[in-house]
N, C-alpha and C positions, 0 to 999 in steps of 0.2 A: 623468674630466676633473680636472685639477689645480685645487684651490681657491686663490684669490689673496687671500682675506681670512679673518678669524677669525669667519666666519659659517657655521654648518653647514647653513643652509637654501639657500645659493647655491653652485652648482658652476660655476666659471668657468675658461675656457681660451682661449688664442689660436690653438689648432689642435685639430681633432677627432682622435680616435685613428686610427691607420693602418688598423685593422680596422673596416670599416663595421658589423659585428655589434655593436660596442661603442658605437655612436652612441646618443644619447638617444632615448627613445620618448615618444610622447604617446598616452595611453590614457584611456578612461573605461569605464563599465560596459557599453557596447555596441560601441564601435569602438576599434581600436588600430592604430598604425603606428609605424615608426621614422622619424626625420627624414631627409629626402632619400633615402627608400626607395621603390621602385616598387610596393610591396605594402601593402594594408591588409587587416585581418581584421574580420569581423563576429561578435560573440558568438553561439555556437550554430550557426554555419553551417559545415558540414563537407562535404567531397567524398570519395568513395571508400567502398568497401564493406568492413565489418568490419575486418580487419587492415590495410587500406589507407586507413582513414579518417584524414583530416587536415584542418586548417583550410583552407577554400577561399580561394584567392588572388583578391582583387579589385584591379584596377589603381588606384593612388592618385593623384588629382589634386593632392595636397599635395607631390608630388615636384618641388618648385620651389626653386631656390637663387638667392639674391641675389648679383649680381656687380657689381663696382665699375665706375664709368664710366671710359672711356679717359682716360689722362693723369694719373691720381692718383699713380702712381709709388710711391716708397718712403715717402712721408709717410702712407700709409694704415695705419690700425690696425684689425685685425679681432679681434672678440671673440665668444665663444660662451658663453651662460649658460643653465643649467637652473635656473629659479627655482621651487623647491618650494612657496614661499608662495602663488603664483598658478597653479601648474600650467602654466607657460609656458616654452617654449624660445625664446630670444632670440638672434638673430644680428645684429651691428652692424658697419658699415663706417664709419669716420670719418677725415676729414683736417681740416686747419685751416679748410676752407670749408664742409663739409656733414657731416651724419650721416644714414646710411641704416640702418633697423632693420627686421628681419623677425621677427614673432612667430608661433609655431605652437602650437596648443593643441587639445586634445580637450575640447569644451565640457562643463562640469560639470553644468549644469542642463538642457541640451539634449543628451542622450547620443547622439542620432542625428546630431549635427553635429560635424564637424571644421572648423577654420578657420585661415587665416593672414592676416596683414596686413603691409603694407609702408608705412613712414613715412619721409618725406624732410623734412629741416629744414636751413635755412641756419645756419651758425655764424659767418659773417663778412659784412661789408658787401658788397653787390653784388646784381645782379638777373638775372644770366645764367641761363638754364635749366640745371637739373641733371638728368641722365638716368642711371638705373641699369638694368641688364639683368636679366631673369629667365630663368634656364636651366631649362627644363621638358622632361621626357621622358615624356610621358603617351601611352600606347597603349591603346585600348579592347579589350584582349585579356586572356585568362586561360587558364592550363592546366587550370583546374578548373571553368570555367563556359562555357556557351553564351550569349554576350552579344550584344545587338543595340542599335543606336542608335535612339532614339525621338525624338519631337518636343520641341523646347525648351519650357521652362515658366518663365515669369517671368524670362526672360533667362538661365536656367541650361540647360546641356546635360543630356541624359537618356540613361542607359545602363541596360539591364535584361536579365535572363536568369535561368537556373537552373543548379544544379550538374549535373555530368555523371553522377554515380553516387550513389545513395542509400546511407545507412549500412547499412540492412538490405535484402537482396534483395527486390525488389518494392515497396519503400517509396517514399514521395514524394520528389521532388527539390525542394530548397529554392530559393525565389525570392529574388532580390536586385534592388532598384531604387535607382539612384544619380542624383542631380542635383548638378551642380557649376558654379561660376562660371568661365567661360573666362578663361584667363590670357594677357595680352598679352606680347609678347617684351620690352617695356621700359616703364618708367614715367618720367614727366618732371615735375619741379617747375617750373612755368612761370615765365616772366619776371615778376618782381614778387611772386611768391608766397613766403611765409616758411616755410610748412610745409604738408604734406598727407598724408593717410593713405588707402590703398586696402585694402579687405577682400575676401577670397575665401572662399567657402563650399563645403563638400562635405557632402552629406546622403545618408544611406542608410536604407532602410526595407525591410520585407518585402513591400510592395505599392506600386503607383504612388501610390495615395491617401495612404498613410502617409508616403512620401517627400515628397509635395507639401505635406502638412500641416506637417511639421517644417521644410521650407524656408520656408514662410510665417511660422512662429514666429520663425525666425532673422532673416528680413528685417525683421520688426517690431522686434526688438531692435536690429538694425543701423540702422534708420531713426531710432531714439532715441539713437544713439551709445552704446549700452550693451552691445554684443555681448561685448566683452572684460571690461568692468567687472562685468557680472553673473556671468560665469564666475569672476573673481578674488574677488569678494565671497563666492561660494559656497565657494571654497576657504578663505577666512578663517574662515567659520563652521565648517567642518569641522575645521580645525586648533584652533579654540577648544575643541572638545570632545574632540579626539583627539591633541593635540600631546604630545610627550614629548621631554625633553632631559635630559642628565646632566652632571655636573661631571667633566671629564676631557679627554683629548687631543682635538684637533680631528678627527683621523681617526676616532676612536670616535664622536664626535657626528655626523659626516657619515654614517658607516655606519648608525647608528641612524635618522637622519632620512631618508636615502635609501631604506632598506628599508621604513620605514613609509609613505613617500610612494608607492612603487610598489604596495604592497599596497592603500592607500586609493584609488589611482587606478582600480583595477579594481572598486571597490564603488560602489553608488549613493549619491547624496546622501541623508542621513537625511530621512525624511518623504516620499520618492518613492513614489508610488502606482503600482500595476500592474507593478512590476519583476518580471521572471522571470529567475532566476539560472540560468546554464548551467554553473556550476562554475568553479573557479579552477585553471588549469593552471600548473605551476611556471615555465614559460617566459613566462607572461603573454600577454595578448591580442595584443600586437604581434608575437609570434612564434608558430610552430606550423604553418608550411607543411610539405609533405612533406620528410622527412629533416632537420627542424629542431625543436629544443626540444620534445621529447616529442610532436610533431605536434599540439600543442594539447590533448592528452588530460588528463583529470583523474585524479590518483593519490591515494594515501593522504596525500601531502603536504598536500592541502587540509584533510583532517580532523585530522591529527595535528600538523602544523607550522604551518600558517597559521591554522587555526580559533581556537586559544586567544587570539591577539592580536586577531583580528576580534571575538571575543566580548567581550573586555574593552573595546575602544574603540567598537564599533559593533554592539550586540546585534541590531539590526534586520537588518543584513546577515548576521549569523551565522545567524539564522533562515532567511534566504533560501538560504544554503548547505545547510542541512538539508533545505529544501524541494526542492532539486535531487536529493538522495538519495531523498526520498520519491517524487518524480516518476519516477525511474528504477528504482524498486523492481520493476516488472514485468520489466524486463530482468534484474535480479539474480535473480529467481525462475526465469527461464528458464536463466540460467547454472548455477544449482544443479541444476536438472532435467537439463540436458545432461550434467552430471558424475555423475548418478545419485544425487543427494542431495535431501533435503527442505529447505524454507526458502529463504533468499536467500543467494546468493554474489555480493557486489558485485565489479564488474570491477576487475582490477588497473589497466587503462587503460580509462577510460570516456569516452564522447562524449555524443551526444544521447539515445540509447536506453537506456543502462545495460547493453547487451550487451558482452561482452568484445571489445575492438578492439585488443588488444596484438598486434603483428605476429608474436610468437613464443609458441606455445602454452604453453610450460613455465612462463612467468611467470603467465599467467592461471590456470593449473591449480593451481600450487603456492603462490603468494604469497597464501595465504588470510588472512594476518594483516591484510589491508586491511579485512576484516569487523570486526575488533576496533577498528581506528582509527575506522571509521564510527560504531560504537556509542559509543565514548568521546566523540566530538563531541556526540552526543545527550545523553550523561550529563552532560558539562560544562555544556551549555546548560540542562538541567533543573535542576541544582543552583544555577546562577547566576541563573536567571530565574523559576523555578517556573511556567513557562508551560504549564499543564496543557492548554490548548486545542490546542496543537500535537500533543500525544500523544492526547488524547481524540477530537478531531474532524478534525485535519489530516493524519493518517497516520503520526505519529511512533511510535505504539505498534506499528503494522504492521511498521515497519522493525526495531525492537528485538526483537520477538517472532520475526520471520522469521529473523533472524540466530541467535537462540537455538536455533531448530529446526534450522538448518543445523549448528551445532556438535554438537548431540546426535546427528544422523544421520552426522556425519563421523568421530566418535571410534569406537574399537574397545576392547572390554573385554579386558584381559589377565589371565587367571585366575592365572598364576604370580605376578605382582606385585600382583594385586588392585588394579589401577589402570586407568583409561582411557588409551589411547594415541592420539596423533594422528600418523599415519604419512604419509610421502611428501610432505613440505612443503618449501618453500624459505623460510628465515628472512630477515630483512633482510640478512643476510650472503649475498649472491648468488653467492659462490664455491661454495656448497654447495647442491645440489638433492637432492630425494628423501630428506631426513633424517627421522628420527623424533623426536618430542617436543622440538621447539624450545622452549627456555625462554620466549623472548619471546612466541611464538605461544600457548603453553599458558597463560601468565599472562593474556594478553588474553582467552582463552576463559573463564577463571575470572571475570574482570571483567565480560565481556559477560553471562554467565549470572546472576551475582549482581545486577547492575543490572536485568536483565530481571525477575527475581523481585521485587525491591524496588519497581520501577515497577508491576508487576502489582498488588501489594498497594495501592499508592497509588491506582490507577485502579479498584480493585474487581474486578479480573480474577482468574480462577483461576490458580494457579501450578502448572504441570505438575511433578510430583515429580522427573522426570528432570533438570530444569535444575540444581537444587542438588545432586543426586546426582553429576552430571558435574563440576560446579564443585568439589565437595569432594574428588573422587577422581581427577581428572586428574593425570597424572604431571608433576611439575616436577623435572627432573633435578637432583640435588645430590650432590656428591662429598664425603662426610664426612671422608675421609682428608686431602684437600687443602683442605677447608673452603671450597668455592666452588661456584657453579652452572656446570657446563659448558654450552656453548652449546646442545648437543643430545646425544642418546644417541650414545655412541661418540666424542665429541669430548673428547680428553684435555687435560691441563693444558699440554702442550707439543706444538708441531707444527712440524716442519721447522726446529727451532732457534729458533722464535719462540713466545712465549707466546700461546696461543690466546685469542681474545677471549671475555669473558663477555658479560653482557647488561645494560647499564645502562638502567633504566627506572623511573620513580617507582612503577609498579604492582607492581614486584618488591620488596615490602616485607613479606614474611612474618615472623611472630614467630620468634625464634631457635629452632632445633630442638634437642632434647636432646643430639644427638650433635655439635653444633657446638662448636668450641673456644672458649675464653674470648675475648671481644672481638667475637664475632659473625662473620658471613661476611667473609672477607678481601677486600681491595681488588681481587682478581682479577675481580670482577664488572664492573669498568670496563676496557674494552679498552685495551691499550697499543699495539697494532699499528696499521698504516694501515687506512683504511676498507675495508670488504669489500663493494664494490658495483661490479660490472663493467658494469652497464647504463648508468649515467649518470656523467659527469664533471661535478661541480658546482662545482669551483673554490673550495670552502670557503664557499659562500654560505649553507649551512644549518649552523648550529652542531652540530645533532644528527646530521647526516649527513656533514659534511665531515671533513677529516683530523683525527685525534685530536691532542691537545696533545703537542708534542715530536717528532712525526713528520711533520707537514705541511710545506708550503713555508714559507720564511722570510716575515716580515711583509711585506717589500716585494713579494714575488711574490703573496701572498694579496691584497694591496690592488689589484693589477692586475686581479684577477677580481671584486672586490667590485662587485656590480651598482650599488649606490648611488653609488660613487665614479666609475664609468665612465659613469653615465647608462644603465645597462643594465637592462632589465626582467627581471631574473632569467635572463640569457642562459645557457643550457646546451645542450650538444649530445648527442644520443642516441648511445650507443656500444653496439651490440649485441655479444653474445658472438662471433658469427661475423665481426664487423668488426674485432676486435682483432688487430693484427699480433703475431706472436711478437717478444718483446724490445721491446715498445713503449717508446719513449724511451730505448732502450739497456738496459732492464732485462731480466734473464733471462726466458725464456718461463715463464709460469705465476705470476710474481710479481705483487704488488699494483701497481696503477697509482700513479705519483706524480702528485698533482694539482698542476699547475704553473700559473704565471701566463702570460698570453698573450705577453708580451714575452720570456719565457724559454722558449719552446716548444723542446723538444729537437730537434736537427737531424733525427733519424730518426723523429720522430713524424709520422704522416700524418693526424692528426685534423683 
């Protein structure tokens, strides 16, 4: 959405993007939806078994749009605003005689509550009634749930049911119970009234009793006239502790503010008791239906890309993210056992159980660098907080030690090189599978094992000698002649006329080797080519995973996909290898994808 003022906290436009996927989202730690969308999602509620697991679709009573009264004509001004200060989407219709405003928000302190309000106010003398229409398209049906209509409760409609298929064969089907305020087809500011506001609630819980309890809480706030103000005040308190701005161009400040806003939207209010985290998916809680935005799965993105910022601004939520990994450790143990190894292998794509739910086996089997990302998150948290309780009593040590055991069982000793090798992996460069000794992966192995050993000493635990033996002797490929780290064994300095990527990562900070040329390792460790990831098109949203400098889309294209600027909750689309057409976007088959903006989609691109 185009901003109309020099304020990075407000995103204002007079029309929504033509692509509804780019419309703003309203999300809290439990519920998420896109404005004027027929679907909402509940955190941790998935339908489908294993590789078919995806966020379950629940019909959204918030799918209501404000329409102008008849006869307003060309004098009507329409405005859309995403206000990150208050976590509110605002739609206004105004002419010389009246103003109509619809506010939509996911309540900050009542995470089981979504709400919208409509306000009418006179702007000119007169007393004639003013009527606005509400276009609603609610149907109590879902492709993922068996839903039934139940009795009303305190004036609210009631819908309940369960998912159709559990994540694990024979597992439980998840229940969902929803109460919502019925929406009339129109609202009228009566004769003689100067202004009036109507509020509409949607409440979701895991049981009928839970939904009724949260509706009662919302009705109490509503009765005091504090439903939205309590929400806005909570956002103000959050920003007071988590706000960040920079001196620079407005577009930069918007991108920073928007990205932080969507990240914080998915986290609980500091001091919230009883919060259970179900992980952060890159597509956000508003997305994740089947064939959409990672299907709501949790990736290494949570641990490597999102976690550091969460840790800095909201350590309490950072711990909750680690508790998600602790809670899904049994699934990770099963993943390793299924592959024939010891310890824990965290899923490349994880949902509720921790079992691998990636639709394609190759990623779950080979992208084992996710284990290193998980341990790195625990390591950062430990060094930042010194929270020994998490590791001594809450299961953190179990995760770190189980990953160390996996690494030691996964490597193979090579007597010729007198090094441990890690064979048959897929590095972050998903163009290459089944490679040996990925520099990125092997350096993460070193880091995981050395942290596990140091943590063991701090906790008074014995340190298995194999941990440091493997850490000190795992192969990290290095080309002494060209003075750089090739990406993996057999990956030369040049490939197909393009310089092959190296492996940029802060962990790759070994002391200079005796054979290195003066000046240290050459800049080839920083990739100069386009990003190497066929699985997801991210539109440059992640600096570490988006197009590299000098080869990505021009700034105007990149801005078209920036989630913050478009009001998008990290909108991305899954692109599986088998779904990629030859010559995507006019490129020769087998070449890297060009990550392009939505408005400049190539004519032959079928994504």
